[in-house]
ChimeraX commands (.cxc) that place a marker at each C-alpha (Angstrom):
marker #1 position -27.33,7.05,25.42 radius 0.5
marker #1 position -26.08,8.86,22.13 radius 0.5
marker #1 position -22.31,8.23,21.56 radius 0.5
marker #1 position -20.81,11.68,20.65 radius 0.5
marker #1 position -18.12,12.28,17.94 radius 0.5
marker #1 position -14.52,12.67,19.74 radius 0.5
marker #1 position -11.28,12.29,17.77 radius 0.5
marker #1 position -8.29,10.37,19.16 radius 0.5
marker #1 position -6.77,13.84,19.97 radius 0.5
marker #1 position -9.69,15.06,21.89 radius 0.5
marker #1 position -10.00,11.96,23.83 radius 0.5
marker #1 position -6.31,12.09,24.91 radius 0.5
marker #1 position -6.77,15.99,25.74 radius 0.5
marker #1 position -9.87,15.13,27.74 radius 0.5
marker #1 position -8.49,12.39,30.08 radius 0.5
marker #1 position -5.31,14.54,30.83 radius 0.5
marker #1 position -7.54,17.91,31.69 radius 0.5
marker #1 position -9.92,15.56,33.55 radius 0.5
marker #1 position -7.48,13.83,35.70 radius 0.5
marker #1 position -5.90,17.23,36.06 radius 0.5
marker #1 position -9.13,18.71,37.45 radius 0.5
marker #1 position -9.65,15.95,39.77 radius 0.5
marker #1 position -6.33,16.25,41.04 radius 0.5
marker #1 position -6.69,19.84,42.09 radius 0.5
marker #1 position -10.07,19.10,43.55 radius 0.5
marker #1 position -8.82,16.50,45.73 radius 0.5
marker #1 position -5.81,18.53,46.94 radius 0.5
marker #1 position -8.08,21.33,48.07 radius 0.5
marker #1 position -10.27,18.76,49.83 radius 0.5
marker #1 position -13.54,19.67,47.83 radius 0.5
marker #1 position -16.28,17.25,47.23 radius 0.5
marker #1 position -17.62,16.66,43.58 radius 0.5
marker #1 position -21.03,17.74,45.03 radius 0.5
marker #1 position -19.69,21.19,45.96 radius 0.5
marker #1 position -18.44,21.68,42.42 radius 0.5
marker #1 position -22.00,20.79,40.97 radius 0.5
marker #1 position -23.64,23.46,43.04 radius 0.5
marker #1 position -20.90,25.94,42.11 radius 0.5
marker #1 position -20.89,25.38,38.24 radius 0.5
marker #1 position -24.60,24.32,37.79 radius 0.5
marker #1 position -23.33,21.28,35.85 radius 0.5
marker #1 position -24.87,17.89,36.28 radius 0.5
marker #1 position -22.86,15.73,38.70 radius 0.5
marker #1 position -22.89,12.84,36.31 radius 0.5
marker #1 position -21.30,15.08,33.40 radius 0.5
marker #1 position -18.42,16.09,35.97 radius 0.5
marker #1 position -17.73,12.57,36.87 radius 0.5
marker #1 position -17.62,11.49,33.25 radius 0.5
marker #1 position -15.16,14.55,32.85 radius 0.5
marker #1 position -12.72,13.61,35.40 radius 0.5
marker #1 position -12.59,10.14,34.52 radius 0.5
marker #1 position -12.27,10.82,30.74 radius 0.5
marker #1 position -15.21,8.80,29.67 radius 0.5
marker #1 position -16.01,11.05,26.54 radius 0.5
marker #1 position -18.92,8.31,25.50 radius 0.5
marker #1 position -21.05,9.92,28.48 radius 0.5
marker #1 position -20.70,13.37,27.56 radius 0.5
marker #1 position -22.25,15.75,25.06 radius 0.5
marker #1 position -20.81,17.31,22.13 radius 0.5
marker #1 position -17.17,18.54,22.41 radius 0.5
marker #1 position -18.20,22.55,22.14 radius 0.5
marker #1 position -20.31,21.97,25.39 radius 0.5
marker #1 position -17.24,19.88,27.13 radius 0.5
marker #1 position -15.12,22.92,26.54 radius 0.5
marker #1 position -17.64,25.25,28.61 radius 0.5
marker #1 position -17.77,22.45,31.28 radius 0.5
marker #1 position -13.78,22.63,31.63 radius 0.5
marker #1 position -13.87,26.53,31.67 radius 0.5
marker #1 position -16.51,26.50,34.55 radius 0.5
marker #1 position -14.82,23.62,36.41 radius 0.5
marker #1 position -11.31,25.56,36.31 radius 0.5
marker #1 position -12.90,28.86,37.43 radius 0.5
marker #1 position -14.59,26.81,40.37 radius 0.5
marker #1 position -11.05,25.58,41.55 radius 0.5
marker #1 position -9.55,29.00,41.33 radius 0.5
marker #1 position -7.74,28.17,38.02 radius 0.5
marker #1 position -7.62,30.07,34.76 radius 0.5
marker #1 position -10.65,28.34,33.44 radius 0.5
marker #1 position -10.38,30.27,29.77 radius 0.5
marker #1 position -6.79,28.87,29.21 radius 0.5
marker #1 position -7.58,25.60,30.56 radius 0.5
marker #1 position -10.45,25.24,28.20 radius 0.5
marker #1 position -8.28,26.19,25.09 radius 0.5
marker #1 position -6.28,23.22,25.40 radius 0.5
marker #1 position -9.35,21.32,24.46 radius 0.5
marker #1 position -9.25,21.63,20.72 radius 0.5
marker #1 position -12.74,21.72,18.88 radius 0.5
marker #1 position -13.13,20.80,15.07 radius 0.5
marker #1 position -15.89,22.26,12.92 radius 0.5
marker #1 position -16.90,20.72,9.84 radius 0.5
marker #1 position -19.16,21.97,7.11 radius 0.5
marker #1 position -22.38,20.05,6.53 radius 0.5
marker #1 position -22.38,17.91,3.37 radius 0.5
marker #1 position -25.53,19.58,2.17 radius 0.5
marker #1 position -23.94,22.93,1.97 radius 0.5
marker #1 position -21.11,21.65,-0.04 radius 0.5
marker #1 position -23.67,19.79,-2.36 radius 0.5
marker #1 position -25.46,22.76,-2.91 radius 0.5
marker #1 position -22.38,24.65,-4.42 radius 0.5
marker #1 position -21.06,22.22,-6.61 radius 0.5
marker #1 position -24.03,22.33,-9.29 radius 0.5
marker #1 position -23.16,26.30,-9.35 radius 0.5
marker #1 position -19.48,25.86,-9.68 radius 0.5
marker #1 position -19.84,23.28,-12.36 radius 0.5
marker #1 position -22.47,24.96,-14.36 radius 0.5
marker #1 position -20.28,28.11,-14.83 radius 0.5
marker #1 position -17.67,25.83,-16.87 radius 0.5
marker #1 position -18.70,24.68,-20.30 radius 0.5
marker #1 position -16.01,23.32,-22.83 radius 0.5
marker #1 position -17.62,22.74,-26.27 radius 0.5
marker #1 position -17.22,19.29,-27.93 radius 0.5
marker #1 position -15.56,20.73,-30.81 radius 0.5
marker #1 position -12.44,22.03,-28.96 radius 0.5
marker #1 position -10.98,18.51,-28.05 radius 0.5
marker #1 position -11.29,17.71,-31.77 radius 0.5
marker #1 position -9.58,20.83,-33.01 radius 0.5
marker #1 position -6.65,20.14,-30.94 radius 0.5
marker #1 position -6.05,16.66,-31.99 radius 0.5
marker #1 position -6.53,17.79,-35.65 radius 0.5
marker #1 position -3.88,20.32,-35.07 radius 0.5
marker #1 position -1.40,17.86,-33.47 radius 0.5
marker #1 position -1.73,15.39,-36.15 radius 0.5
marker #1 position -1.32,18.02,-38.74 radius 0.5
marker #1 position 2.07,19.11,-37.25 radius 0.5
marker #1 position 3.14,15.32,-36.93 radius 0.5
marker #1 position 2.27,14.58,-40.71 radius 0.5
marker #1 position 3.96,17.89,-41.74 radius 0.5
marker #1 position 7.49,16.86,-40.07 radius 0.5
marker #1 position 7.16,13.31,-41.57 radius 0.5
marker #1 position 6.50,14.22,-45.06 radius 0.5
marker #1 position 8.84,17.42,-45.26 radius 0.5
marker #1 position 11.91,16.53,-47.23 radius 0.5
marker #1 position 15.50,16.98,-46.02 radius 0.5
marker #1 position 16.68,20.42,-46.16 radius 0.5
marker #1 position 20.01,21.03,-48.46 radius 0.5
marker #1 position 21.82,21.70,-45.37 radius 0.5
marker #1 position 21.31,18.17,-43.97 radius 0.5
marker #1 position 22.46,16.52,-47.19 radius 0.5
marker #1 position 25.50,18.47,-47.18 radius 0.5
marker #1 position 26.32,17.28,-43.57 radius 0.5
marker #1 position 25.62,14.05,-44.58 radius 0.5
marker #1 position 27.92,13.82,-47.36 radius 0.5
marker #1 position 30.64,15.55,-45.28 radius 0.5
marker #1 position 30.36,12.73,-42.68 radius 0.5
marker #1 position 32.16,9.77,-44.71 radius 0.5
marker #1 position 34.89,12.20,-45.85 radius 0.5
marker #1 position 35.62,13.08,-42.21 radius 0.5
marker #1 position 35.57,9.52,-40.99 radius 0.5
marker #1 position 38.07,8.42,-43.63 radius 0.5
marker #1 position 40.82,10.54,-42.44 radius 0.5
marker #1 position 43.37,9.04,-40.53 radius 0.5
marker #1 position 44.45,10.24,-36.99 radius 0.5
marker #1 position 48.07,9.88,-35.82 radius 0.5
marker #1 position 48.07,9.39,-32.05 radius 0.5
marker #1 position 51.29,10.72,-30.34 radius 0.5
marker #1 position 53.96,8.23,-29.21 radius 0.5
marker #1 position 53.43,6.81,-26.08 radius 0.5
marker #1 position 55.89,7.80,-23.58 radius 0.5
marker #1 position 57.62,4.55,-22.28 radius 0.5
marker #1 position 57.72,4.21,-18.47 radius 0.5
marker #1 position 61.03,4.18,-16.92 radius 0.5
marker #1 position 62.32,0.45,-16.09 radius 0.5
marker #1 position 63.66,-0.32,-12.79 radius 0.5
marker #1 position 67.02,-1.69,-12.44 radius 0.5
marker #1 position 66.97,-5.21,-10.87 radius 0.5
marker #1 position 69.56,-3.87,-8.17 radius 0.5
marker #1 position 67.35,-0.94,-7.19 radius 0.5
marker #1 position 65.36,-1.77,-3.87 radius 0.5
marker #1 position 61.81,-1.03,-4.26 radius 0.5
marker #1 position 60.57,1.99,-2.56 radius 0.5
marker #1 position 58.18,0.93,0.27 radius 0.5
marker #1 position 54.89,3.14,0.47 radius 0.5
marker #1 position 53.35,3.38,3.73 radius 0.5
marker #1 position 49.66,4.00,3.77 radius 0.5
marker #1 position 48.66,6.96,5.83 radius 0.5
marker #1 position 46.40,5.86,8.66 radius 0.5
marker #1 position 42.97,6.54,8.49 radius 0.5
marker #1 position 41.40,8.79,11.27 radius 0.5
marker #1 position 38.16,7.19,12.31 radius 0.5
marker #1 position 35.80,9.76,13.18 radius 0.5
marker #1 position 35.61,10.08,16.97 radius 0.5
marker #1 position 32.02,9.21,18.33 radius 0.5
marker #1 position 31.24,11.47,21.49 radius 0.5
marker #1 position 30.05,9.57,24.34 radius 0.5
marker #1 position 26.52,10.31,25.22 radius 0.5
marker #1 position 26.23,11.43,28.87 radius 0.5
marker #1 position 22.85,10.85,30.55 radius 0.5
marker #1 position 20.33,13.91,30.71 radius 0.5
marker #1 position 19.62,15.29,34.22 radius 0.5
marker #1 position 16.58,17.86,34.63 radius 0.5
marker #1 position 15.86,19.70,37.58 radius 0.5
marker #1 position 12.40,21.36,38.14 radius 0.5
marker #1 position 11.57,24.16,40.57 radius 0.5
marker #1 position 8.05,25.28,41.18 radius 0.5
marker #1 position 7.04,29.10,41.17 radius 0.5
marker #1 position 3.38,28.18,41.65 radius 0.5
marker #1 position 1.24,25.19,42.10 radius 0.5
marker #1 position 0.98,22.69,39.11 radius 0.5
marker #1 position 0.15,18.98,37.90 radius 0.5
marker #1 position 3.43,17.34,36.93 radius 0.5
marker #1 position 4.09,14.02,35.10 radius 0.5
marker #1 position 7.68,12.89,34.58 radius 0.5
marker #1 position 8.77,9.91,32.43 radius 0.5
marker #1 position 12.38,8.60,32.17 radius 0.5
marker #1 position 13.07,6.47,29.23 radius 0.5
marker #1 position 9.67,5.59,28.96 radius 0.5
marker #1 position 8.86,4.82,32.68 radius 0.5
marker #1 position 6.60,7.06,34.73 radius 0.5
marker #1 position 8.80,8.33,37.72 radius 0.5
marker #1 position 6.45,10.81,39.32 radius 0.5
marker #1 position 2.86,11.92,38.70 radius 0.5
marker #1 position 0.96,14.33,41.09 radius 0.5
marker #1 position 0.71,18.22,42.15 radius 0.5
marker #1 position 3.77,20.05,43.44 radius 0.5
marker #1 position 3.36,23.09,45.53 radius 0.5
marker #1 position 5.19,26.30,45.22 radius 0.5
marker #1 position 9.03,26.40,46.24 radius 0.5
marker #1 position 9.36,22.36,45.65 radius 0.5
marker #1 position 12.39,21.40,43.89 radius 0.5
marker #1 position 13.23,17.70,42.41 radius 0.5
marker #1 position 15.66,16.13,39.88 radius 0.5
marker #1 position 15.21,13.46,37.60 radius 0.5
marker #1 position 17.92,11.48,35.52 radius 0.5
marker #1 position 17.42,9.45,32.38 radius 0.5
marker #1 position 19.76,7.56,29.82 radius 0.5
marker #1 position 17.85,8.31,26.47 radius 0.5
marker #1 position 15.08,10.59,26.92 radius 0.5
marker #1 position 13.05,12.32,29.91 radius 0.5
marker #1 position 9.56,13.78,29.14 radius 0.5
marker #1 position 7.87,16.39,31.43 radius 0.5
marker #1 position 4.21,17.18,31.16 radius 0.5
marker #1 position 2.73,20.02,33.29 radius 0.5
marker #1 position -0.73,21.45,33.75 radius 0.5
marker #1 position 0.52,25.01,34.44 radius 0.5
marker #1 position 3.73,25.17,32.48 radius 0.5
marker #1 position 4.36,28.69,33.40 radius 0.5
marker #1 position 5.01,27.77,37.09 radius 0.5
marker #1 position 7.42,25.12,36.50 radius 0.5
marker #1 position 11.11,26.22,36.11 radius 0.5
marker #1 position 13.28,23.86,34.13 radius 0.5
marker #1 position 17.11,23.33,34.23 radius 0.5
marker #1 position 18.85,20.46,31.99 radius 0.5
marker #1 position 22.13,19.33,32.96 radius 0.5
marker #1 position 22.59,22.39,35.26 radius 0.5
marker #1 position 21.77,25.11,32.72 radius 0.5
marker #1 position 19.88,28.27,33.14 radius 0.5
marker #1 position 16.32,27.87,34.49 radius 0.5
marker #1 position 13.56,28.45,32.24 radius 0.5
marker #1 position 9.88,28.15,32.34 radius 0.5
marker #1 position 8.54,25.08,30.75 radius 0.5
marker #1 position 5.89,27.41,28.87 radius 0.5
marker #1 position 3.04,29.69,29.24 radius 0.5
marker #1 position 1.30,30.31,32.64 radius 0.5
marker #1 position -2.11,28.07,32.83 radius 0.5
marker #1 position -1.34,26.03,29.64 radius 0.5
marker #1 position -0.63,22.38,29.39 radius 0.5
marker #1 position 2.77,21.58,27.83 radius 0.5
marker #1 position 4.92,18.64,27.32 radius 0.5
marker #1 position 8.65,18.78,26.77 radius 0.5
marker #1 position 11.04,15.97,26.19 radius 0.5
marker #1 position 14.84,16.38,26.82 radius 0.5
marker #1 position 17.50,14.11,25.31 radius 0.5
marker #1 position 21.32,14.12,25.72 radius 0.5
marker #1 position 21.67,15.28,22.14 radius 0.5
marker #1 position 19.23,18.35,22.44 radius 0.5
marker #1 position 20.67,19.27,25.86 radius 0.5
marker #1 position 24.26,19.33,24.48 radius 0.5
marker #1 position 23.41,21.24,21.41 radius 0.5
marker #1 position 22.17,24.23,23.38 radius 0.5
marker link #1:1,2 radius 0.2
marker link #1:2,3 radius 0.2
marker link #1:3,4 radius 0.2
marker link #1:4,5 radius 0.2
marker link #1:5,6 radius 0.2
marker link #1:6,7 radius 0.2
marker link #1:7,8 radius 0.2
marker link #1:8,9 radius 0.2
marker link #1:9,10 radius 0.2
marker link #1:10,11 radius 0.2
marker link #1:11,12 radius 0.2
marker link #1:12,13 radius 0.2
marker link #1:13,14 radius 0.2
marker link #1:14,15 radius 0.2
marker link #1:15,16 radius 0.2
marker link #1:16,17 radius 0.2
marker link #1:17,18 radius 0.2
marker link #1:18,19 radius 0.2
marker link #1:19,20 radius 0.2
marker link #1:20,21 radius 0.2
marker link #1:21,22 radius 0.2
marker link #1:22,23 radius 0.2
marker link #1:23,24 radius 0.2
marker link #1:24,25 radius 0.2
marker link #1:25,26 radius 0.2
marker link #1:26,27 radius 0.2
marker link #1:27,28 radius 0.2
marker link #1:28,29 radius 0.2
marker link #1:29,30 radius 0.2
marker link #1:30,31 radius 0.2
marker link #1:31,32 radius 0.2
marker link #1:32,33 radius 0.2
marker link #1:33,34 radius 0.2
marker link #1:34,35 radius 0.2
marker link #1:35,36 radius 0.2
marker link #1:36,37 radius 0.2
marker link #1:37,38 radius 0.2
marker link #1:38,39 radius 0.2
marker link #1:39,40 radius 0.2
marker link #1:40,41 radius 0.2
marker link #1:41,42 radius 0.2
marker link #1:42,43 radius 0.2
marker link #1:43,44 radius 0.2
marker link #1:44,45 radius 0.2
marker link #1:45,46 radius 0.2
marker link #1:46,47 radius 0.2
marker link #1:47,48 radius 0.2
marker link #1:48,49 radius 0.2
marker link #1:49,50 radius 0.2
marker link #1:50,51 radius 0.2
marker link #1:51,52 radius 0.2
marker link #1:52,53 radius 0.2
marker link #1:53,54 radius 0.2
marker link #1:54,55 radius 0.2
marker link #1:55,56 radius 0.2
marker link #1:56,57 radius 0.2
marker link #1:57,58 radius 0.2
marker link #1:58,59 radius 0.2
marker link #1:59,60 radius 0.2
marker link #1:60,61 radius 0.2
marker link #1:61,62 radius 0.2
marker link #1:62,63 radius 0.2
marker link #1:63,64 radius 0.2
marker link #1:64,65 radius 0.2
marker link #1:65,66 radius 0.2
marker link #1:66,67 radius 0.2
marker link #1:67,68 radius 0.2
marker link #1:68,69 radius 0.2
marker link #1:69,70 radius 0.2
marker link #1:70,71 radius 0.2
marker link #1:71,72 radius 0.2
marker link #1:72,73 radius 0.2
marker link #1:73,74 radius 0.2
marker link #1:74,75 radius 0.2
marker link #1:75,76 radius 0.2
marker link #1:76,77 radius 0.2
marker link #1:77,78 radius 0.2
marker link #1:78,79 radius 0.2
marker link #1:79,80 radius 0.2
marker link #1:80,81 radius 0.2
marker link #1:81,82 radius 0.2
marker link #1:82,83 radius 0.2
marker link #1:83,84 radius 0.2
marker link #1:84,85 radius 0.2
marker link #1:85,86 radius 0.2
marker link #1:86,87 radius 0.2
marker link #1:87,88 radius 0.2
marker link #1:88,89 radius 0.2
marker link #1:89,90 radius 0.2
marker link #1:90,91 radius 0.2
marker link #1:91,92 radius 0.2
marker link #1:92,93 radius 0.2
marker link #1:93,94 radius 0.2
marker link #1:94,95 radius 0.2
marker link #1:95,96 radius 0.2
marker link #1:96,97 radius 0.2
marker link #1:97,98 radius 0.2
marker link #1:98,99 radius 0.2
marker link #1:99,100 radius 0.2
marker link #1:100,101 radius 0.2
marker link #1:101,102 radius 0.2
marker link #1:102,103 radius 0.2
marker link #1:103,104 radius 0.2
marker link #1:104,105 radius 0.2
marker link #1:105,106 radius 0.2
marker link #1:106,107 radius 0.2
marker link #1:107,108 radius 0.2
marker link #1:108,109 radius 0.2
marker link #1:109,110 radius 0.2
marker link #1:110,111 radius 0.2
marker link #1:111,112 radius 0.2
marker link #1:112,113 radius 0.2
marker link #1:113,114 radius 0.2
marker link #1:114,115 radius 0.2
marker link #1:115,116 radius 0.2
marker link #1:116,117 radius 0.2
marker link #1:117,118 radius 0.2
marker link #1:118,119 radius 0.2
marker link #1:119,120 radius 0.2
marker link #1:120,121 radius 0.2
marker link #1:121,122 radius 0.2
marker link #1:122,123 radius 0.2
marker link #1:123,124 radius 0.2
marker link #1:124,125 radius 0.2
marker link #1:125,126 radius 0.2
marker link #1:126,127 radius 0.2
marker link #1:127,128 radius 0.2
marker link #1:128,129 radius 0.2
marker link #1:129,130 radius 0.2
marker link #1:130,131 radius 0.2
marker link #1:131,132 radius 0.2
marker link #1:132,133 radius 0.2
marker link #1:133,134 radius 0.2
marker link #1:134,135 radius 0.2
marker link #1:135,136 radius 0.2
marker link #1:136,137 radius 0.2
marker link #1:137,138 radius 0.2
marker link #1:138,139 radius 0.2
marker link #1:139,140 radius 0.2
marker link #1:140,141 radius 0.2
marker link #1:141,142 radius 0.2
marker link #1:142,143 radius 0.2
marker link #1:143,144 radius 0.2
marker link #1:144,145 radius 0.2
marker link #1:145,146 radius 0.2
marker link #1:146,147 radius 0.2
marker link #1:147,148 radius 0.2
marker link #1:148,149 radius 0.2
marker link #1:149,150 radius 0.2
marker link #1:150,151 radius 0.2
marker link #1:151,152 radius 0.2
marker link #1:152,153 radius 0.2
marker link #1:153,154 radius 0.2
marker link #1:154,155 radius 0.2
marker link #1:155,156 radius 0.2
marker link #1:156,157 radius 0.2
marker link #1:157,158 radius 0.2
marker link #1:158,159 radius 0.2
marker link #1:159,160 radius 0.2
marker link #1:160,161 radius 0.2
marker link #1:161,162 radius 0.2
marker link #1:162,163 radius 0.2
marker link #1:163,164 radius 0.2
marker link #1:164,165 radius 0.2
marker link #1:165,166 radius 0.2
marker link #1:166,167 radius 0.2
marker link #1:167,168 radius 0.2
marker link #1:168,169 radius 0.2
marker link #1:169,170 radius 0.2
marker link #1:170,171 radius 0.2
marker link #1:171,172 radius 0.2
marker link #1:172,173 radius 0.2
marker link #1:173,174 radius 0.2
marker link #1:174,175 radius 0.2
marker link #1:175,176 radius 0.2
marker link #1:176,177 radius 0.2
marker link #1:177,178 radius 0.2
marker link #1:178,179 radius 0.2
marker link #1:179,180 radius 0.2
marker link #1:180,181 radius 0.2
marker link #1:181,182 radius 0.2
marker link #1:182,183 radius 0.2
marker link #1:183,184 radius 0.2
marker link #1:184,185 radius 0.2
marker link #1:185,186 radius 0.2
marker link #1:186,187 radius 0.2
marker link #1:187,188 radius 0.2
marker link #1:188,189 radius 0.2
marker link #1:189,190 radius 0.2
marker link #1:190,191 radius 0.2
marker link #1:191,192 radius 0.2
marker link #1:192,193 radius 0.2
marker link #1:193,194 radius 0.2
marker link #1:194,195 radius 0.2
marker link #1:195,196 radius 0.2
marker link #1:196,197 radius 0.2
marker link #1:197,198 radius 0.2
marker link #1:198,199 radius 0.2
marker link #1:199,200 radius 0.2
marker link #1:200,201 radius 0.2
marker link #1:201,202 radius 0.2
marker link #1:202,203 radius 0.2
marker link #1:203,204 radius 0.2
marker link #1:204,205 radius 0.2
marker link #1:205,206 radius 0.2
marker link #1:206,207 radius 0.2
marker link #1:207,208 radius 0.2
marker link #1:208,209 radius 0.2
marker link #1:209,210 radius 0.2
marker link #1:210,211 radius 0.2
marker link #1:211,212 radius 0.2
marker link #1:212,213 radius 0.2
marker link #1:213,214 radius 0.2
marker link #1:214,215 radius 0.2
marker link #1:215,216 radius 0.2
marker link #1:216,217 radius 0.2
marker link #1:217,218 radius 0.2
marker link #1:218,219 radius 0.2
marker link #1:219,220 radius 0.2
marker link #1:220,221 radius 0.2
marker link #1:221,222 radius 0.2
marker link #1:222,223 radius 0.2
marker link #1:223,224 radius 0.2
marker link #1:224,225 radius 0.2
marker link #1:225,226 radius 0.2
marker link #1:226,227 radius 0.2
marker link #1:227,228 radius 0.2
marker link #1:228,229 radius 0.2
marker link #1:229,230 radius 0.2
marker link #1:230,231 radius 0.2
marker link #1:231,232 radius 0.2
marker link #1:232,233 radius 0.2
marker link #1:233,234 radius 0.2
marker link #1:234,235 radius 0.2
marker link #1:235,236 radius 0.2
marker link #1:236,237 radius 0.2
marker link #1:237,238 radius 0.2
marker link #1:238,239 radius 0.2
marker link #1:239,240 radius 0.2
marker link #1:240,241 radius 0.2
marker link #1:241,242 radius 0.2
marker link #1:242,243 radius 0.2
marker link #1:243,244 radius 0.2
marker link #1:244,245 radius 0.2
marker link #1:245,246 radius 0.2
marker link #1:246,247 radius 0.2
marker link #1:247,248 radius 0.2
marker link #1:248,249 radius 0.2
marker link #1:249,250 radius 0.2
marker link #1:250,251 radius 0.2
marker link #1:251,252 radius 0.2
marker link #1:252,253 radius 0.2
marker link #1:253,254 radius 0.2
marker link #1:254,255 radius 0.2
marker link #1:255,256 radius 0.2
marker link #1:256,257 radius 0.2
marker link #1:257,258 radius 0.2
marker link #1:258,259 radius 0.2
marker link #1:259,260 radius 0.2
marker link #1:260,261 radius 0.2
marker link #1:261,262 radius 0.2
marker link #1:262,263 radius 0.2
marker link #1:263,264 radius 0.2
marker link #1:264,265 radius 0.2
marker link #1:265,266 radius 0.2
marker link #1:266,267 radius 0.2
marker link #1:267,268 radius 0.2
marker link #1:268,269 radius 0.2
view
């Protein structure tokens, strides 16, 4: 068995997409053997795809094709679903190595150039050290002692008025400092309404509150103190309203989208 190269992002995407496909298949009461016959994909690959076992799957480019055909077999938009699984392309080292000698061979610096630069810099430094001072510099130095011998008369310091011992001191009351008001953060409340079928997972303050498939017309509400995260397999079918605001789609139809709501982000809208 050969272990293929999947990075961490691809592994996470594979687990999410596989779980979503399996959930839709089970909701439609379809056996995996039926999907195998329809897509002509080996059953072992389909099982590994559903369970996110990337080590039992071929290269990522083939896995992207499996996702597209599996999604089409379930009646989903397989092309949009496959685009959620990113593929990284890398150049072969042999191609890069073959280009490096050509690039380096086109640039040639003669050995005499650095020596010429160093000699020029040393000549400038030696010139400024051996160059005598100009007459203007000597005149300026002679005038400095004369200017320093002049005495400057400072103006008399005004005497501050003295207070009589019989006059009561004026009490100054410090102005009260206004402390910045800290607005109390209210919990965030998110309501979802389904325009179509979609797999949804909801986490409130790091705890999973719901995970499953919601049908068209269903409406649910969740509340969190710090943050509430919604992840959907068909973002265009999920209408979201935060703290009774206007309903908006979570994302594009057929795309996987994750959105996190916090009291700060909701209040700033």
